N, C-alpha and C positions, 0 to 999 in steps of 0.2 A: 504493500500500500504506500510506503514512503520511498522517496528517491534513494537510489543506491549511492549517489555521490555524497561523500563525507566532507564536511567543512574543515578548514584548517584549524588546528589546535596546537597549543604549546604545552609540552610536558613540564611539570613543576621541577624546580631545582631539587637536589638531593635532600636538603635540610627540611623541606616542607613536609608536614605530616599528611599522609594519605588517609582520608576518611574511608570508612568501611562500606562494603556493598559491591554488587555486581554492576559496576559503573563503567560505561563506555564514553570516554572523553570526546570521541569524535561524533557521537550521536547528539547533535544539538542543532537548533533549539528544541526544547521539549515543553509542551503544555500538559501538565498533569491535571486530570479532572478529579477533584476531591469528591469522595463518594462513600458508599457502604458496600458490603460484599455482594449484596443482591444485584447491584448494578454491574459489578465486575463479571458476575456469572452471565448476565444477559447481554452485555455490551462489549466484552473484551475482544470479540471478533471484528469489531468496528473501530475501536480505539484502544491502543495497547498500553497507554500510560495512565496509571492510577495512583492516587494518594489517599491514604486512610489513616485516621488517628488511632492511637493506642486505646482510647476509651471506647472505640467502636469495634474492637477486635475481640469478640467472644472466643472462648476456647474451641468451639466447634467450627470456627472459621479458619483456624490456623492450618489444619491439614490441607484444606482447599487452596489457600494462598501459597503454601509451600509448593504444591503441585503446579500452580499457576506460574510461579517464578521459575521453577525448574524446567518448564516447557516454553520459556521465552517471554513470558509476561513481565512487564516492568512495573514494579510495585514499590512505592516510596512511603516510608513510615513516619508519620507525624507524631510528635511526642504526646499530644493531648493536653499540653499546657494551656492552650487557648480555651478549650472547653472547661478545664479546671478553674481557670481564672474567671470565666463568665459565670460559673456556678457560684464562686465566692462573692462576686459582685451582687448577684441576685439575693444570696442569703444575707448579705449585709447591706441591703439597700438603704437602710437608715443612715449609714455612714457617708453616703453620697460619693462613693468611689467611682472613678472612671476606670475604663479598662487599662489605660496606660499606667495609672496610679497603682492598680492592683497587680499588674505585671512587675512593678518595681518592688513589691513587698518581698521580704526574705521568705524562703521556702517554709520555714517553721511557723510562719504566720498565715499560711494558706491552708484552708481546710482540705484534707485528703491528699496532701503532697506525697507523703511516704507510701500511702497505698498505691498511688499512681506510679511511684518510683519502682515498687516491687513488681507491679504489672508490666511496666516497661522492660525490666530485666528479663522477665519470663518470655516476653515476645521476641526480644532481640536475640535471646539464646537460640530460638528456633529459626527466625527469619532474617536476622540482621545481615549475615554475610551473603545471602542469596537475594535479598531485596536490592533495590537500586541504592539505598542508603537510609539512614535514620537520623532524625533531627534531635539535637540535644534537649534536655529538660531546661528550658531557658527562663526559669522563674527567678526574679529577684534582682534585676540590674546586673551590670557587668561583673562586679566583684563576686556576687553569689553565683552567677553563671560560670565563672572561672572555677570556683570551688566545686560546684556540682560536676562540671566537665572533668576536672582532675580526679574526682571520686570515680567517675565512670571509666576514665582512662586507666586508673590504677587496677581496674577489674579486667583490663584487656580490651575494652570497647573503644570504638573510634567514631563517635558521633559527629555530625555536621554542626559546627557552631552557628549561633544565631546572633546577628547584629541588628540593633534597633537604633537607627540614626538619630531619632529625636530624644533618646535617653542616654546613649552610650558615648557620644562624642566621636569625631572623625579619627582621632588618634587610635581608638580601639579598632576601627575598621582597618587601619594600617597594621596594627598588631596581628589581627586575625589573617589578613591577606599575606603577611610575611611568613606565617607559620602553618597555614592550612590550605589544602588544594580546593576546598569548597566551603562556601558560607551561605547561610540563609539571610535574607534582607527583609526585615519587618517594618512595621509602622506605615504600611501602605494601605491596609484594609480600611481603616477609618479616616484616613487623610482626605481632605478635599482635593478636587481635581488639580488645582494649581500646585498644591504642596506635593501631591503624588508625582506629577510630572517633573518637578524640580528634584525630588529625591532620586528618581530613576536616571535623570540626566547626570546628576552628580555622581551616582554610583558608576555609571558608564565611564565618565571622565576619569575618576579615581582608579578604575580598573586598568587603565592604560599602563600604569606603573607595574601592574602584576598581570600580564597577559595570559598567564596560566590559570588565573583564578576563575573558578566557576561560581557565578552568583545566581542563587535561586530567589526569586521574588515571592514572598509568602502572601497568599491571599490576593493575587493579582491576575485578572483575566487578560490573556494575550490580546493586545490591541495594536492599532497602527503606530503607536509610539515606539514599539519594539522593532519596527522596520528602521527607524532613525537611530535608536539606541539599542543595538542587538544584545539583549540579555540572553543568557544561556538557558534558563528555564524559569517557569512560574507555575502557580497552581491556583485553582478557583473552583468553587461549587456552583458558580453562576450558569454552568452548562445545563443545569436542571431548571432553568427559567420556564421552559414550556410546561413542566409538571407543576411548578409552584405558582405561576401566574397565568397559565393558560394560553400563552402566545410566545412564539419564538421569532428569531430574526435570521436572515441570511447575511453572509459576510463576504467581503471582497478585500483582499490585502489586509486582513485582520480587522477590518472596520465594518461595523453594522451598516448596512445600506438599505434594507427593506424588511418589514415584517413579513412572515409567512402568510400565505393566503388564509382567509377565515376558515376554510374547510380543513386546514391542517392544525387548527388550534385544539388544545386539550379540553376534554369535558371535565370541568371541575366538580368536586363533590364526590359522592359515593355512587354505587351501582355498577352494573356490568359494563356499561358504556365507558364509564370513567376508568375502570381497570384496563379495558382494551386500549383506550387512547393513551393512557399513561405509559403502557408498555411500548406502544408505537412511538410516542414522542421521545421516550428515553433513547430509543435506537436512532431516531432521526438526529437528536442532539449529539449523541456520541459520534455519529458519522460526520455531522457538520464540523465538529471540533477536530476530528481526524483530518478532514480536508483543510481546516485552518492551519494545522501543523504542517501538512504537506506543502501548502502554498507558501507558508512562512519559510520553510527550509529551502524550497526552490528559489524563492526570491533572493535569499541571502547567498545561496550557491551561485546564482547568476551574477550577483554583485562581485563575488570573488573572481568569477571567470572574466569579468570586465576589468579586473585589476584593483578593485577596492580592497583595502585592508580593514576588516570589520572591527579590529581592536588594535589600532596603531599604538605602539608604545611611546611614552613621552621621553624626552631627552633625559638620559640618566636611568631610565627604566630598563628592564630586561629586554634584550633584543629578541626578535623572532628567530627561530631556528630554521 
């Protein structure tokens, strides 16, 4: 389904830590659709890239996902911290916490952190090395993230660090970029459109110093900005818009350009018709986003063929090999 041409990539220097997982550096860009296992079962023949959070992974799912990965499926493990923090904010609504404030709380002040930690370890033991990778437990600001990551690394695990530009400072970006081959980039889910664009543009410019660095945008739907600022991967649950809101859109060059015809909208509510159209809409949405990835890959590959460097290093940065 996807073009065979691989885009240029740069191998990290020897001192850089390699994060775990069955990770193909030449397979980029990738748009992971955030989902639950039922949609992997029904849509994996249409779209091969899935992200699922630890809190969604019941014991009876693990055997299936192990088989899925061993048979070529690309499965990315989210830590579940976002869900944990959302639950904490809801439980302590009287405190008036925002999500960003709650994410900055130390792990021992978040309800259920140690329970999630134990669940995380159990899942990584089975799926960590055959998955595409797994995101660190990024609770509590940069100092707490470092402590938790060191705790995981002392157990032999190699999680992907998470950088929050609005909380961590750009010096921490440089620290992670100098020491890890992949990072996740947060703070884009709830940012307004202008802030989101600035964050992505800044990430792209700063990556020039580290052309080997893989940046994954957390909670970001692939759109036309990523043609101008080619990030390596992103994820979003918005692909399920047809199921959630009853109408979908068609895309061209990663940009929405037209809603689907009325006859292709989902029947909202219950009943047999709703079940039938939900199943159909899920497959249509998965296929649409598979084509989005294909067009995105093809576009960037053509730019390379025309001589464009998709991540030119800055003066003094690491040169391309």
